[in-house]
C-alpha positions, -999 to +999 in steps of 0.1 A: +144+104+078+149+089+113+187+089+108+195+118+085+170+143+100+168+128+135+130+125+130+107+112+157+080+086+153+055+114+150+076+130+122+075+096+103+037+096+108+033+132+094+053+123+063+033+091+058+001+110+062+012+136+036+019+108+012-017+095+014-036+127+021-044+134-016-064+102-017-087+117+009-088+152-008-092+143-045-094+105-047-131+104-057-127+130-084-097+111-098-120+080-101-143+100-123-113+111-144-101+076-148-135+066-162-135+095-186-100+095-203-076+070-219-056+054-192-023+048-208-014+085-211-024+090-175-001+062-164+029+075-184+025+111-174+021+104-137+051+080-136+074+106-153+061+133-129+067+111-099+103+106-110+108+144-111+093+149-077+114+123-060+145+135-079+141+168-061+149+153-028+187+148-034+188+184-046+173+196-014+198+175+005+228+189-015+216+225-009+210+217+028+174+227+026+160+192+033+138+191+064+107+173+077+085+201+064+101+198+029+096+161+029+059+165+039+055+188+008+073+164-015+053+134-003+020+154-007+030+161-044+040+124-049+008+112-033-013+134-057+004+119-087+001+084-072-037+086-067-041+094-104-018+066-114-034+041-091-069+048-104-058+042-140-036+012-131-062-009-112-089+000-137-069-010-168-063-047-162-100-057-166-099-041-200-070-063-211-080-097-197-111-119-193-125-123-158-111-158-154-076-145-159-077-117-134-066-137-103-036-151-121-027-117-135-030-099-101-010-127-085+018-121-111+017-084-105+019-089-067+048-113-072+067-087-091+060-062-063+072-088-038+104-093-058+109-055-057+102-055-020+126-084-015+155-068-032+147-031-026+150-029+012+184-046+012+196-023-016+181+007+001+196-002+034+230-006+018+227+027+000+215+045+031+244+031+051+269+039+024+258+071+007+228+083+027+191+083+023+189+110-005+208+087-029+184+059-022+155+082-031+173+091-063+174+054-073+137+052-066+131+082-088+149+065-117+127+035-113+096+056-119+113+071-150+120+037-164+084+026-157+070+056-176+093+050-206+084+013-208+047+019-206+050+047-232+067+024-258+045-006-251+017-010-277-016-012-258-052-010-271-065+018-250-097+032-266-111+065-254-144+061-234-176+075-248-181+112-241-208+122-218-219+154-201-190+173-185-207+197-162-203+199-124-237+182-120-225+152-140-194+149-119-215+148-088-238+123-104-209+100-114-194+103-079-226+092-064-229+063-088-194+051-076-202+055-039-236+037-043-220+008-061-194+002-034-214+009-003-248-006-013-234-038-028-240-068-005-205-081-006-184-051-017-197-030+012-184-053+040-152-058+020-147-021+017-154-014+054-131-042+065-104-028+042-108+007+058-103-007+093-073-028+081-056+002+066-061+023+097-044-002+120-018-012+095-008+024+092-001+024+129+021-007+125+039+006+095+046+040+111+059+026+144+079-003+130+108+017+115+117+038+146+110+008+168+134-014+148+161+013+147+159+026+182+142+001+205+155-031+189+189-016+180+191-029+144+208-007+119+196+003+084+209-028+068+192-050+095+160-031+089+163-037+052+168-075+058+136-077+078+116-058+051+131-081+025+118-111+044+083-094+043+088-093+005+098-130+005+066-138+024+046-117-001+060-136-030+053-170-014+018-159-004+008-146-038+021-179-053-005-198-033-035-180-048-045-210-070-042-236-043-060-215-018-087-205-043-096-241-051-099-250-014-112-219+005-138-193+000-128-156-004-138-148+032-117-176+046-087-165+026-089-128+035-098-133+072-072-160+077-045-139+059-052-109+081-050-129+113-016-142+100-005-106+095-016-097+130+004-127+143+035-115+124+035-081+140+028-097+174+061-115+170+077-081+163+061-066+194+075-094+215+110-092+201+136-083+228+163-057+221+198-061+209+212-064+244+192-096+249+195-113+215+224-096+198+222-079+164+217-112+144+191-125+169+170-093+167+170-093+129+161-130+129+131-128+152+118-095+138+124-108+103+104-139+110+075-117+121+078-097+089+079-129+069+045-140+084+031-105+078+042-106+041+028-142+037-006-130+048-004-099+027+006-119-004-022-145+001-050-120+004-040-094-023-048-112-055-081-126-042-094-092-028-085-072-059-097-098-084-130-102-066-139-065-067-127-061-103-148-091-114-181-079-098-178-043-111-188-032-146-161-016-168-177+018-168-175+019-129-140+004-125-123+038-120-148+050-095-149+018-076-112+015-073-108+052-065-135+051-038-121+021-020-085+033-023-093+069-013-110+059+019-083+033+026-057+060+022-077+084+043-075+058+070-037+059+066-038+097+070-055+091+104-036+060+114+000+071+105+002+101+128-019+084+154+006+056+156+035+080+158+019+101+185+010+070+205+045+057+202+061+090+213+036+096+241+033+061+256+056+034+241+064+020+207+055-016+219+021-004+231+015+013+197+024-020+180+000-040+202-028-015+193-022-021+157-020-059+161-054-059+180-070-037+154-060-059+125-071-090+143-105-076+151-110-064+116-103-099+103-129-114+127-155-087+118-150-095+081-155-132+087-189-124+104-201-099+078-221-103+046-188-110+027-190-145+041-215-152+013-190-141-014-179-168-040-150-168-065-176-170-093-198-141-082 
């Protein structure tokens, strides 16, 4: 969008906000839905619909009707489908596996995501430089199509949940149950609040980084892809360490330490000189090292955080717990993404990055001092 539509940092923030706004608007209701229906059909249908939505982007580009406003609409539709898919996805794993196997399974899932993130940015950067961004989006659409087909043909035991009252009052009651479970639980509450703060400031970082890398640092689309690939490499390595870390450190030490590492990674990015000082290869190397550190922290904390909240939550509350936490987290992105873009445009991209770095670091320290410090892997 920055290259093809000459979008500003604020435009990037608006598109990111549209992607996550449905989590704020309907996320809690989707949590009730995920606890009421079979989850495999929900996963398949939303993957196929996301493929169709993303596949429309190249059509808009060919007809010369693609604009920032159109992208905002596309991302809003994509986000609505994603919130439904996410609620079913994260709530499904505890049905398939015993509690002791959840950390390993979540680590494997995160490793697969890291591999995709490792190869995807380089491929995307090459496609953007060669054929343009709309073609890269089309490739992404095909990936969702393949995902939907593979899930559809995979035999999975997915029993329908027991039917209960379906009136408006019952929906409100179930929503309250999910909210009470998350925000009155002695360890889930500080974990959720810390996650909300992290997502707010990480949205600032994620929004500012792309225009900062392309315009301030002077790296091209391929160089940007390389740095994002290094974040994926860090994510793979970090998620591979879950067993070693889990045997030696408590959950709070893993999460707080990982988030401080993520802040340090973006501090390296904020300190990176431009291409005039380091040259193209030097800029990519330094910013890529910062992204590597960020990915390492992200990979280390992911399996531990998700497995902990899955393990302490009963099956009948999984959908609402996941939807509650993810919805408010994504609501933080809706605020943080445009905030980061506006701050970068009004002041300076480096200043916006430092705001994000400070926010992530403070959220890590606050989590370490909260009631989550009493959490154990066997809770």
